[in-house]
C-alpha positions in Angstrom: 0.0 0.0 0.0 2.9 2.4 0.8 4.5 1.6 -2.5 1.2 2.2 -4.4 0.8 5.6 -2.7 4.4 6.6 -3.7 3.7 5.6 -7.3 0.5 7.6 -7.3 2.5 10.7 -6.1 5.0 10.2 -8.9 2.3 9.8 -11.5 0.3 12.8 -10.4 3.3 15.1 -11.0 2.9 14.6 -14.7 -0.8 13.7 -14.7 0.3 10.2 -15.9 1.9 11.4 -19.1 5.5 10.4 -18.4 5.7 6.7 -19.2 9.2 6.1 -18.1 9.6 8.3 -15.0 12.4 7.0 -12.7 10.1 4.7 -10.7 9.4 2.5 -13.8 12.8 0.8 -14.4 13.5 1.1 -10.6 10.4 -1.0 -10.1 11.6 -3.6 -12.6 15.0 -3.9 -11.1 13.6 -4.1 -7.6 11.4 -7.0 -8.8 14.5 -8.8 -10.1 16.2 -8.3 -6.8 13.3 -9.8 -5.0 13.8 -12.9 -7.2 17.6 -12.9 -7.0 17.7 -16.7 -6.5 16.7 -16.9 -10.2 20.1 -15.2 -11.1 21.9 -17.3 -8.5 20.6 -20.5 -10.0 21.7 -19.3 -13.5 25.2 -18.4 -12.3 26.3 -17.4 -8.8 28.8 -14.9 -10.1 26.1 -13.2 -12.2 23.8 -13.1 -9.2 26.5 -11.4 -7.1 27.1 -8.9 -9.9 23.4 -8.0 -10.0 23.3 -7.6 -6.2 26.3 -5.3 -6.2 25.0 -3.2 -9.1 21.5 -2.9 -7.6 23.0 -1.8 -4.3 25.1 0.8 -6.1 22.0 2.1 -8.1 19.9 2.3 -5.0 22.4 4.0 -2.7 23.4 6.5 -5.5 19.7 7.2 -6.3 20.4 6.7 -10.0 17.8 7.4 -12.8 17.8 4.1 -14.7 16.5 3.5 -18.2 16.4 0.2 -20.1 16.5 -1.1 -23.6 15.0 -4.6 -24.1 13.7 -4.6 -27.7 15.6 -5.9 -30.7 15.8 -4.2 -34.0 14.0 -5.8 -37.0 14.9 -4.4 -40.5 12.9 -7.2 -42.0 9.8 -7.9 -39.8 9.1 -11.2 -41.6 12.2 -12.6 -40.0 13.3 -13.3 -36.4 15.9 -11.1 -34.7 18.7 -13.6 -35.3 17.8 -14.2 -39.0 18.0 -10.7 -40.4 20.6 -11.8 -42.9 24.4 -11.6 -43.3 24.3 -7.9 -44.4 22.4 -7.0 -41.2 24.6 -9.0 -38.8 25.5 -5.8 -36.9 21.9 -4.7 -36.7 20.9 -6.4 -33.4 23.1 -5.9 -30.4 25.0 -9.1 -29.8 28.1 -10.5 -28.1 31.1 -10.4 -30.4 33.9 -11.1 -28.0 34.7 -12.3 -24.5 37.9 -12.0 -22.6 39.2 -11.9 -19.0 37.9 -8.3 -18.5 34.3 -8.8 -19.9 32.1 -8.8 -23.0 32.2 -6.8 -26.1 28.8 -5.8 -27.5 28.1 -4.6 -31.1 24.8 -3.6 -32.7 21.6 -1.7 -31.8 18.6 -1.9 -29.5 15.4 0.2 -29.1 13.6 2.0 -27.5 15.4 3.6 -24.6 12.8 6.1 -23.3 14.3 8.9 -21.3 17.9 7.7 -22.1 19.1 11.2 -22.8 18.3 12.1 -19.1 19.2 8.8 -17.4 22.4 8.0 -15.4 22.6 4.3 -16.4 21.0 1.8 -18.8 20.0 -1.8 -18.3 20.4 -3.8 -21.5 18.8 -7.1 -22.3 16.1 -8.8 -24.3 12.5 -8.7 -23.2 11.4 -10.5 -26.4 11.5 -14.3 -26.8 14.8 -15.8 -28.0 15.2 -19.3 -29.4 18.1 -21.8 -29.2 20.9 -20.7 -31.6 20.4 -17.0 -30.5 22.7 -17.3 -27.5 24.8 -14.4 -28.9 21.8 -12.2 -28.4 21.0 -13.5 -24.9 22.7 -11.3 -22.4 21.9 -8.8 -19.6 24.1 -6.0 -18.4 24.1 -2.4 -17.1 26.2 0.5 -18.2 26.7 4.2 -17.4 25.3 6.4 -20.2 28.8 7.9 -20.8 30.4 4.5 -21.6 32.8 4.6 -24.5 31.1 3.4 -27.7 27.6 3.7 -26.4 25.7 6.2 -28.7 22.2 7.5 -28.7 20.1 8.5 -31.7 17.2 10.4 -30.0 14.1 11.5 -31.8 13.5 15.2 -32.3 12.4 16.9 -29.1 8.8 17.9 -29.1 9.4 20.2 -26.2 12.1 22.1 -28.0 9.9 22.8 -30.9 6.7 23.5 -28.9 5.3 26.9 -30.0 3.8 27.7 -26.6 2.2 26.1 -23.5 -1.2 27.2 -24.8 -0.8 25.6 -28.3 1.3 22.6 -27.0 0.1 22.0 -23.4 1.4 18.4 -23.3 4.5 18.2 -25.4 5.9 21.4 -23.8 5.8 19.7 -20.4 5.9 15.9 -20.8 8.6 15.0 -23.4 10.7 12.0 -22.6 12.5 11.3 -25.9 12.8 7.7 -27.0 16.2 6.8 -28.4 17.8 4.1 -30.5 20.9 2.8 -28.8 24.0 1.9 -30.8 26.8 -0.3 -29.3 30.0 0.4 -31.1 32.1 -2.4 -29.7 31.1 -1.5 -26.1 33.2 -3.2 -23.4 31.1 -4.5 -20.5 33.1 -5.5 -17.4 32.1 -8.8 -15.8 30.9 -7.1 -12.7 28.2 -5.5 -14.9 27.1 -8.7 -16.7 24.0 -10.4 -15.2 23.0 -13.0 -17.9 25.4 -14.7 -20.2 24.4 -16.5 -23.4 21.2 -18.0 -21.9 18.0 -17.5 -23.9 15.7 -18.9 -21.2 17.4 -16.7 -18.5 16.5 -13.6 -20.5 12.9 -14.6 -20.1 13.3 -15.8 -16.5 14.8 -12.5 -15.2 11.5 -10.7 -16.1 8.9 -13.5 -15.6 10.2 -15.8 -13.0 10.9 -12.8 -10.7 8.4 -10.1 -9.8 10.1 -7.7 -12.3 7.4 -7.8 -15.0 4.6 -7.5 -12.5 6.3 -4.6 -10.6 7.1 -2.6 -13.8 3.6 -3.0 -15.2 1.9 -2.3 -11.9 3.7 1.1 -12.1 2.4 1.5 -15.6 -1.2 0.8 -14.5 -0.9 3.3 -11.7 0.2 5.9 -14.3 -2.7 5.2 -16.5 -5.1 5.6 -13.6 -3.4 8.8 -12.8 -4.0 10.1 -16.3 -7.7 9.3 -16.1 -7.9 11.0 -12.7 -6.3 14.2 -14.1 -8.7 14.3 -17.0 -11.6 14.2 -14.6 
């Protein structure tokens, strides 16, 4: 009940029009932490890495965004079957060494990424056997070398006035396409490694999916209340 009241307070600040306010991804990550044994069963080292990062994010009061959708140039094909000419389209593991992973490719949509401190990167869409190179989960500071954002044009910046643009002049959160240009991810920031089922489990075998979508439902109710 206390959490719901806090989410309502957040939603009412924007009348429910900010879909990815800081409490959204924080809710998802808290849900994962509540089911940390899922990570431990996957790999104890990866579970420990998530614990340490979560503790850091919470104590530092970080604004987190996430990017969990894969790019499809050809929507008739799966993410891993986009073709040889598109092999760098979807973010994937291209190298591993003693210091960590190297990621290359793109993901979308990172809402509010231009305002966030760090980004959680994974796949919220189903992956199949053979797509282990796409099956990873990690977190990175937004200033990480090789991590680039292509943000859509700001509605707020081009709003004529508050009178003519009452919503976009206030509630613009800028989705962005994220490019990983051989981004190095240290092992202490890797939470899932080449496991397609674990990419599903981190969201659905923990309370993560429930917690993040509960926040979304609270926001929608807040929008309806503001209209009234």
